[in-house]
C-alpha positions as CSV (number, residue, x, y, z in Angstrom):
1,M,115.4,122.5,81.9
2,T,114.2,123.4,78.4
3,I,112.1,120.3,77.5
4,P,108.8,121.5,76.2
5,I,105.9,120.3,78.4
6,N,103.4,119.6,75.6
7,L,101.2,116.9,74.2
8,F,103.9,115.5,71.9
9,F,106.6,115.1,74.6
10,W,104.1,113.8,77.1
11,T,102.9,111.2,74.6
12,V,106.5,110.1,73.9
13,C,107.0,109.7,77.6
14,M,104.1,107.3,77.8
15,I,105.4,105.1,75.0
16,P,107.6,102.9,77.3
17,I,104.8,102.2,79.8
18,A,102.3,101.5,77.1
19,L,104.7,99.3,75.2
20,L,105.5,97.2,78.3
21,L,101.8,96.7,79.0
22,I,101.1,95.8,75.4
23,L,103.9,93.2,75.3
24,L,102.9,91.7,78.6
25,I,99.1,91.7,78.2
26,F,98.3,91.5,74.5
27,F,101.3,89.6,73.2
28,Q,101.6,87.5,76.4
29,W,105.4,87.9,76.5
30,G,107.1,87.1,79.8
31,A,108.6,90.0,81.8
32,S,112.2,88.7,81.1
33,R,111.5,89.2,77.4
34,A,109.2,92.3,77.4
35,A,111.3,94.4,79.7
36,P,114.6,94.3,77.7
37,V,112.7,95.1,74.4
38,T,111.0,98.0,76.1
39,L,114.3,99.1,77.5
40,G,115.9,99.2,74.0
41,I,113.0,101.4,72.6
42,T,113.3,103.7,75.6
43,G,117.0,104.1,75.1
44,L,116.4,105.0,71.4
45,L,113.7,107.6,72.3
46,S,116.0,109.0,75.0
47,V,118.7,109.7,72.5
48,T,116.6,110.9,69.5
49,V,113.8,112.8,71.3
50,F,115.2,113.8,74.7
51,K,118.7,114.5,73.6
52,A,120.4,112.1,76.0
53,N,124.1,111.6,75.4
54,W,126.2,108.6,76.3
55,A,127.3,110.1,79.6
56,V,123.7,110.4,80.8
57,L,122.8,106.9,79.6
58,S,125.9,105.2,81.0
59,V,125.5,106.8,84.5
60,E,121.8,105.9,84.7
61,L,122.5,102.3,83.6
62,L,125.2,102.1,86.3
63,K,122.8,103.4,88.9
64,A,120.3,100.8,87.8
65,S,123.0,98.1,88.0
66,W,123.9,99.0,91.5
67,S,120.2,99.0,92.6
68,S,119.6,95.7,90.9
69,V,122.5,94.0,92.7
70,S,120.8,94.7,96.1
71,I,117.5,93.3,94.9
72,I,118.9,90.3,93.0
73,V,120.8,89.2,96.1
74,V,117.5,89.1,98.0
75,I,115.8,87.2,95.2
76,F,118.7,84.7,95.0
77,T,118.7,84.1,98.8
78,A,114.9,83.9,98.9
79,I,114.8,81.3,96.1
80,L,117.6,79.4,97.8
81,L,115.6,79.3,101.1
82,Y,112.6,78.1,99.0
83,E,114.7,75.3,97.4
84,I,116.0,74.2,100.9
85,G,112.4,74.0,102.1
86,V,111.4,72.0,99.0
87,K,114.3,69.6,99.5
88,A,113.4,69.1,103.2
89,T,109.6,68.8,102.3
90,S,108.9,71.5,104.9
91,F,106.2,73.0,102.7
92,D,104.2,69.8,103.1
93,V,104.4,70.1,106.8
94,L,103.5,73.8,106.8
95,N,100.5,73.0,104.6
96,R,99.4,70.4,107.1
97,L,99.9,72.8,110.0
98,F,97.7,75.4,108.4
99,T,95.1,72.7,107.7
100,I,95.1,71.8,111.4
101,L,95.0,75.4,112.5
102,A,92.2,76.3,110.1
103,P,89.8,73.5,108.9
104,N,87.9,76.2,107.0
105,E,89.6,76.5,103.6
106,L,88.8,80.2,103.2
107,I,90.3,81.1,106.5
108,R,93.3,79.1,105.5
109,I,93.7,81.2,102.4
110,F,93.5,84.3,104.5
111,M,96.2,82.9,106.8
112,I,98.7,82.0,104.1
113,G,97.9,84.5,101.3
114,I,97.3,87.6,103.5
115,S,98.6,87.3,107.0
116,F,101.7,85.2,106.3
117,A,102.5,87.1,103.1
118,S,102.2,90.4,104.9
119,F,104.4,89.2,107.7
120,L,107.1,88.3,105.2
121,Q,106.7,91.8,103.6
122,G,107.2,93.3,107.1
123,I,110.7,91.8,107.5
124,T,111.9,91.2,103.9
125,G,110.0,92.8,101.0
126,F,111.4,92.9,97.5
127,G,108.9,90.3,96.2
128,V,109.9,87.6,98.8
129,P,106.3,87.2,100.1
130,V,105.0,86.3,96.7
131,L,107.9,84.0,96.0
132,I,107.5,82.1,99.3
133,V,103.7,82.1,99.6
134,A,102.8,81.0,96.0
135,P,104.1,77.4,96.5
136,L,102.3,77.2,99.9
137,L,99.0,78.1,98.2
138,L,99.7,75.5,95.5
139,K,100.2,72.8,98.1
140,M,96.7,73.5,99.5
141,G,95.1,73.3,96.1
142,V,95.0,76.9,94.8
143,A,95.3,77.1,91.0
144,P,98.8,78.4,89.9
145,L,97.5,81.7,88.5
146,Y,95.7,82.5,91.7
147,A,98.6,81.2,93.9
148,V,100.4,84.3,92.5
149,I,97.5,86.7,92.5
150,I,96.4,86.2,96.1
151,P,99.7,87.1,97.8
152,L,100.2,90.0,95.4
153,L,96.8,91.4,96.6
154,G,97.2,90.2,100.1
155,H,100.5,91.9,100.9
156,S,100.1,95.2,99.0
157,W,98.8,97.1,102.0
158,A,102.2,96.4,103.7
159,G,104.4,98.1,101.2
160,T,104.9,101.5,103.0
161,F,105.8,100.2,106.4
162,G,107.1,96.8,105.3
163,T,110.8,95.9,105.0
164,L,111.1,97.5,108.5
165,A,109.5,100.8,107.2
166,L,112.2,101.5,104.5
167,G,109.5,102.8,102.1
168,W,108.2,105.2,104.7
169,Q,111.7,106.4,105.6
170,A,112.4,107.0,101.9
171,L,109.4,109.3,101.7
172,L,110.6,111.3,104.7
173,N,114.1,111.5,103.4
174,Q,113.2,112.5,99.8
175,T,110.8,115.2,100.9
176,G,112.9,116.4,103.8
177,I,109.8,117.1,105.9
178,V,110.7,117.4,109.6
179,E,107.7,119.3,111.0
180,E,106.2,116.8,113.5
181,S,102.6,117.8,112.8
182,L,103.0,117.3,109.0
183,I,104.6,113.9,109.6
184,F,101.8,113.0,112.0
185,Q,99.1,114.0,109.5
186,T,100.8,112.2,106.6
187,T,101.2,109.1,108.7
188,I,97.5,109.1,109.6
189,Y,96.3,109.7,106.1
190,A,98.6,107.1,104.5
191,S,97.5,104.5,107.2
192,L,93.8,105.2,106.6
193,L,94.2,104.8,102.9
194,L,96.1,101.6,103.4
195,F,93.3,100.4,105.8
196,I,90.9,100.9,102.9
197,L,93.3,99.0,100.6
198,T,93.6,95.9,102.8
199,S,89.9,95.8,103.4
200,L,89.1,96.1,99.7
201,F,91.7,93.5,98.5
202,N,90.8,91.1,101.3
203,L,87.2,91.3,100.1
204,I,88.2,90.7,96.5
205,I,90.2,87.6,97.5
206,A,87.1,86.2,99.4
207,F,84.9,87.0,96.4
208,K,87.2,85.3,93.9
209,Y,87.1,82.2,96.1
210,G,83.4,81.8,96.4
211,K,81.5,85.0,95.6
212,K,78.6,86.0,97.9
213,R,78.6,82.6,99.7
214,A,82.3,83.0,100.7
215,I,81.8,86.6,101.7
216,K,78.8,85.7,103.9
217,K,80.6,82.8,105.5
218,G,83.9,84.7,106.0
219,F,82.4,88.1,106.9
220,L,83.5,88.0,110.5
221,A,87.0,86.8,109.7
222,L,87.2,89.4,106.9
223,T,86.2,92.2,109.3
224,V,88.6,91.1,112.1
225,L,91.5,90.6,109.6
226,S,91.1,94.0,108.0
227,V,90.6,95.8,111.3
228,V,93.6,94.2,113.0
229,Q,95.9,94.9,110.0
230,G,94.5,98.3,109.2
231,M,94.1,99.7,112.7
232,G,97.2,97.9,113.9
233,Q,99.3,99.6,111.2
234,L,97.7,103.0,112.0
235,I,98.6,102.6,115.7
236,F,102.1,101.3,115.3
237,S,103.0,103.6,112.5
238,L,102.7,106.4,115.1
239,I,104.6,104.5,117.8
240,R,107.3,102.4,116.0
241,P,106.9,102.5,112.2
242,E,109.4,99.7,111.7
243,L,107.0,97.3,113.4
244,A,103.8,98.7,111.8
245,V,103.5,95.7,109.5
246,V,105.3,92.9,111.4
247,L,103.2,93.1,114.6
248,P,99.7,93.6,112.9
249,S,100.5,90.7,110.6
250,I,101.3,88.4,113.6
251,F,98.2,89.6,115.4
252,S,96.0,89.0,112.4
253,L,97.4,85.5,112.1
254,V,96.7,84.8,115.8
255,A,93.2,86.3,115.5
256,L,92.4,83.9,112.6
257,I,93.7,81.0,114.6
258,L,91.4,82.0,117.5
259,L,88.5,82.4,115.2
260,S,89.1,79.0,113.8
261,K,88.3,77.6,117.3
262,T,84.8,79.2,117.3
263,A,81.7,77.4,116.3
264,L,81.5,79.4,113.1
265,Y,84.9,78.3,111.7
266,R,86.0,75.2,113.6
267,E,84.4,72.7,111.2
268,P,85.9,71.7,107.8
269,W,84.4,74.0,105.2
270,R,85.1,74.7,101.5
271,I,83.4,75.7,98.3
272,S,83.7,72.6,96.2
273,K,83.4,74.4,92.8
274,S,85.6,77.4,93.6
275,K,87.1,78.7,90.4
276,I,90.4,79.4,92.0
277,M,91.0,75.9,93.4
278,V,92.2,72.7,91.7
279,R,90.4,69.6,93.2
280,L,92.8,66.9,91.9
281,N,93.8,65.3,95.2
282,D,92.0,65.8,98.5
283,D,94.5,63.8,100.5
284,C,96.2,66.2,102.9
285,S,98.0,63.5,104.9
286,L,101.8,63.4,105.1
287,Q,103.7,60.7,103.3
288,T,105.6,58.0,105.2
289,Q,109.1,59.3,104.3
290,T,111.0,61.4,106.9
291,K,109.4,64.8,107.4
292,P,110.5,67.7,109.5
293,T,108.5,68.6,112.6
294,I,106.4,71.7,112.7
295,S,109.1,73.6,114.6
296,Q,111.8,72.5,112.2
297,S,109.7,73.6,109.2
298,L,109.1,77.0,110.9
299,L,112.8,77.4,111.6
300,P,113.8,79.7,108.7
301,Y,110.9,82.1,109.4
302,T,111.5,82.3,113.1
303,L,115.2,82.7,112.6
304,M,114.7,85.4,110.0
305,T,112.3,87.2,112.3
306,A,114.7,86.9,115.3
307,L,117.6,88.3,113.3
308,S,115.6,91.2,111.9
309,L,114.2,92.2,115.2
310,L,117.6,91.8,116.9
311,V,119.2,94.2,114.4
312,L,116.2,96.6,114.6
313,L,115.6,96.7,118.4
314,F,119.1,96.3,119.8
315,T,120.4,99.8,119.1
316,P,124.2,99.3,119.8
317,L,124.3,96.3,117.5
318,R,122.3,98.1,114.8
319,E,124.6,101.1,114.9
320,L,127.7,98.9,114.8
321,L,126.5,96.9,111.8
322,S,125.2,100.0,110.0
323,S,128.6,101.7,110.3
324,V,129.7,99.5,107.4
325,E,128.2,101.4,104.4
326,F,129.0,101.8,100.8
327,G,127.5,103.5,97.8
328,P,129.1,104.4,94.5
329,S,129.7,108.0,93.4
330,F,128.4,109.5,90.2
331,N,129.3,112.6,88.3
332,R,126.8,115.3,87.3
333,T,125.2,114.7,83.9
334,I,123.1,116.9,81.6
335,T,121.0,116.2,78.6
336,G,120.7,118.4,75.4
337,Y,117.6,119.9,76.9
338,N,119.5,120.9,80.1
339,F,117.9,118.3,82.3
340,I,120.4,118.0,85.1
341,N,121.2,115.0,87.2
342,P,123.3,116.3,90.1
343,A,126.5,114.6,91.2
344,I,126.0,112.0,93.9
345,A,128.7,111.2,96.5
346,S,127.1,108.0,97.6
347,Y,124.2,106.6,95.6
348,A,121.7,104.4,97.3
349,P,124.3,103.4,100.0
350,L,124.1,99.8,101.0
351,T,124.7,98.6,104.6
352,P,125.6,94.9,103.8
353,L,125.6,93.7,107.4
354,T,122.0,94.8,107.9
355,H,120.8,94.1,104.4
356,V,117.8,91.8,104.0
357,G,119.7,89.6,101.5
358,V,122.5,89.0,104.0
359,L,120.0,88.1,106.8
360,L,118.3,85.7,104.4
361,F,121.6,84.2,103.4
362,V,122.5,83.6,107.1
363,T,119.1,82.1,107.5
364,C,119.8,79.8,104.5
365,L,123.1,78.6,105.9
366,V,121.8,77.9,109.4
367,T,118.7,76.2,108.1
368,Y,120.7,74.1,105.6
369,G,123.3,73.1,108.2
370,Y,120.6,72.1,110.7
371,Y,118.5,70.2,108.2
372,R,121.6,68.3,107.1
373,K,122.6,67.5,110.7
374,I,119.2,65.9,111.5
375,G,119.1,64.1,108.2
376,L,116.4,66.0,106.3
377,I,118.8,66.9,103.6
378,E,121.6,64.7,102.3
379,E,125.2,66.1,102.4
380,S,125.8,66.1,98.7
381,C,122.9,68.2,97.6
382,L,124.4,71.7,98.1
383,G,125.6,72.0,94.6
384,E,122.2,70.9,93.3
385,L,120.4,73.5,95.4
386,F,122.7,76.3,94.1
387,T,122.3,75.2,90.5
388,K,118.5,75.2,90.8
389,T,118.6,78.6,92.5
390,I,120.8,80.2,89.9
391,F,118.6,78.8,87.1
392,K,115.4,80.1,88.7
393,T,117.0,83.5,89.6
394,L,118.1,84.1,86.0
395,S,114.7,85.2,84.4
396,P,113.6,87.4,87.4
397,S,117.0,89.0,87.4
398,I,116.9,89.9,83.7
399,A,113.4,91.3,84.1
400,I,114.3,93.4,87.2
401,F,117.6,94.7,85.8
402,S,115.8,95.8,82.6
403,L,112.9,97.4,84.5
404,L,115.3,99.3,86.8
405,C,117.3,100.4,83.8
406,L,114.0,101.5,82.1
407,S,113.1,103.5,85.3
408,R,116.4,105.1,85.7
409,I,116.7,106.2,82.0
410,M,113.2,107.7,82.1
411,A,114.1,109.5,85.3
412,G,117.5,110.6,84.2
413,T,116.4,112.0,80.8
414,G,113.4,113.9,82.3
415,Q,110.7,111.7,80.9
416,T,109.3,110.8,84.4
417,F,109.3,114.4,85.3
418,I,107.5,115.5,82.1
419,M,105.0,112.7,82.4
420,A,104.0,113.8,85.9
421,Q,104.4,117.5,85.4
422,G,102.2,117.3,82.3
423,I,99.4,115.8,84.3
424,A,99.7,118.4,87.0
425,K,99.8,121.3,84.5
426,V,96.6,120.1,82.8
427,L,94.6,119.1,85.9
428,K,95.6,121.8,88.4
429,E,93.6,121.3,91.6
430,K,92.0,118.2,90.1
431,Y,95.5,116.7,90.3
432,V,94.5,115.5,93.8
433,F,92.5,112.8,92.1
434,I,95.6,111.6,90.1
435,A,98.1,111.6,93.0
436,P,97.5,107.9,94.0
437,F,98.0,106.9,90.3
438,I,101.5,108.6,90.4
439,G,102.5,106.4,93.3
440,L,101.0,103.4,91.6
441,L,103.0,104.2,88.4
442,G,106.2,104.5,90.4
443,S,105.9,101.1,92.0
444,F,104.7,99.5,88.8
445,M,107.9,100.8,87.0
446,T,110.4,100.0,89.8
447,G,108.8,97.1,91.6
448,S,108.6,98.5,95.1
449,N,106.9,101.2,97.3
450,L,110.4,102.2,98.4
451,T,111.6,103.1,95.0
452,S,108.3,104.7,94.1
453,N,108.7,107.1,97.0
454,I,112.3,107.8,96.0
455,L,111.2,108.5,92.5
456,F,108.0,110.6,93.0
457,S,107.6,111.8,96.6
458,E,109.6,115.0,96.2
459,F,107.7,115.8,93.0
460,Q,104.4,115.2,94.7
461,L,105.5,117.6,97.5
462,H,106.4,120.3,95.0
463,V,103.1,119.9,93.1
464,S,101.1,120.1,96.3
465,E,102.8,123.3,97.2
466,Q,102.5,124.9,93.7
467,I,98.8,124.1,93.3
468,G,97.9,124.7,96.9
469,L,96.9,121.2,97.9
470,K,97.2,119.7,101.4
471,T,100.6,118.2,101.5
472,S,99.7,115.4,103.9
473,F,96.9,114.3,101.6
474,I,99.2,114.1,98.6
475,L,102.1,112.4,100.3
476,G,99.8,109.9,101.9
477,A,98.2,109.2,98.5
478,Q,101.7,108.8,97.0
479,T,102.8,106.0,99.3
480,A,99.4,104.4,99.5
481,G,99.2,104.4,95.7
482,G,102.7,102.9,95.7
483,G,101.3,100.0,97.8
484,I,98.6,99.4,95.2
485,G,101.3,99.3,92.4
486,T,103.3,96.6,94.1
487,S,100.5,94.2,93.3
488,I,101.0,94.7,89.5
489,A,104.8,95.3,89.4
490,P,106.2,92.9,86.8
491,G,109.2,92.3,88.9
492,N,107.1,91.0,91.8
493,I,104.8,89.0,89.5
494,I,107.7,87.1,87.9
495,L,108.9,86.0,91.3
496,G,105.5,84.4,91.9
497,T,105.3,82.8,88.5
498,T,108.8,81.4,89.0
499,T,107.9,79.4,92.1
500,A,104.4,78.7,91.0
501,G,105.7,76.9,87.9
502,I,104.0,79.2,85.4
503,L,107.0,81.4,84.3
504,G,106.0,83.4,81.2
505,S,102.4,84.0,82.4
506,E,103.1,87.4,83.8
507,G,100.7,89.0,81.3
508,R,97.8,86.7,82.4
509,V,98.4,87.7,86.0
510,L,98.6,91.4,85.1
511,I,95.4,91.5,83.1
512,K,93.4,90.0,86.0
513,L,95.0,92.4,88.6
514,I,94.8,95.8,86.7
515,P,91.1,96.3,87.1
516,Y,91.3,95.9,90.9
517,T,94.3,98.3,91.2
518,L,92.6,100.9,89.0
519,V,89.5,100.7,91.1
520,A,91.5,101.0,94.4
521,A,93.5,104.0,93.1
522,A,90.2,105.7,91.8
523,I,88.6,105.2,95.3
524,F,91.7,106.9,96.8
525,G,91.4,109.7,94.3
526,V,87.7,110.3,94.9
527,L,88.3,110.4,98.7
528,L,91.2,112.9,98.3
529,Y,89.1,115.1,96.1
530,V,86.1,115.0,98.5
531,D,88.4,115.9,101.4
532,F,90.0,118.7,99.4
533,K,86.7,120.2,98.5
534,W,84.8,119.8,101.8
535,L,87.4,119.6,104.6
């Protein structure tokens, strides 16, 4: 590679990220508009500055197209499941259920926005927790903007070991580390950082609800919630990483239910002037029209969990279903600066029979069929449900496709490498402070911890070896930083704004979240630097 690593090229590499933020935050463009414009500018810079030819651009766009299909299938099926729930009024019942389980409004927010969102992240991922949880929070009276913000913060700790630990497996695969002691140390360090993350973001959610008064009232619940999630993930990540989010999320939900039976939380309680709540209608009762029972409303989530765990834990079935695999092949490409993208025999291979989108689609079919059989949904509404789903999927799909194209073009033309390498070259051993921000950048650009680890974990490994940093620290910071970044990924935000009814407000959400994410990443960086200097 002959791309000069200097201030000019590093600055040009930063233009796409800066432009995307400017369009989202300052111009208040929606992600489905800002991302394509940013992609166009990035393509122009790639040709004129980084000497990318059509072969390079076309291959990277095809890679992005393949990756986006996998994610868009999940988005479509998740929105379809949401529309089925709306049609059957199951969200009303679930809201009533949470009200019965937790008369304390703050605990109810914890249950829905943190525990339930994290549980969904454990088995699905790809923004589904935000998409599903936002309307539930709306039903209980949370303002639309915060109905999106709360699950974004609440599920971010679950990015690494969520989606049945795909993000964690990607880190191991990309780095190629096999030494058991190194894997053990990296697991411990990543889990401890994520423990800090869930504790911090849980505290922020409580503070936004009612400042000091809410923190004082909810302190015990906050502590239990954070410990169960953080320590649960630490323990299970060493035993069975695939369950390191699912089980702690379930345990945290049970813990909150049990706390709601204690004298401290069993009485109805709320902050009447909370800035994140809309007090338009205090009537939580169900209407007289036919409603599903609690078990019927929970059907899609119990079914999805059962299918996921069956595929995961029943080894013969998993091996049989995983045997059907396909990934497109791509030829080797090279830019005018000799940045080489090697040939790939099977790029991001997809196992359709175990894919989250397929499991969600099966859940949709079974749920729809059952609801129709018992009369919760009329027989003639299937076309209406699909039409609504396609319409709501369109904007998120445009945004996610454009963001993935942006990410792939930057990676395939050397811009991502130059951006990270320039930071490492200037900072040297102080790079340890920046390592979490690299992971954050990856998930911001791509929308998930999984793709952040695919994009940057190998680079982080090489930098740690070149500079002489502790590899477990850097890789732990990479994936923990990726968890932070999922809370500000435009692709995730737009899913929440879609079901919260505020599509186009992605910039408003982003500007409120960025300070929290920067603080969290800075805390990680300081801890890493202190460990590097003194341990």
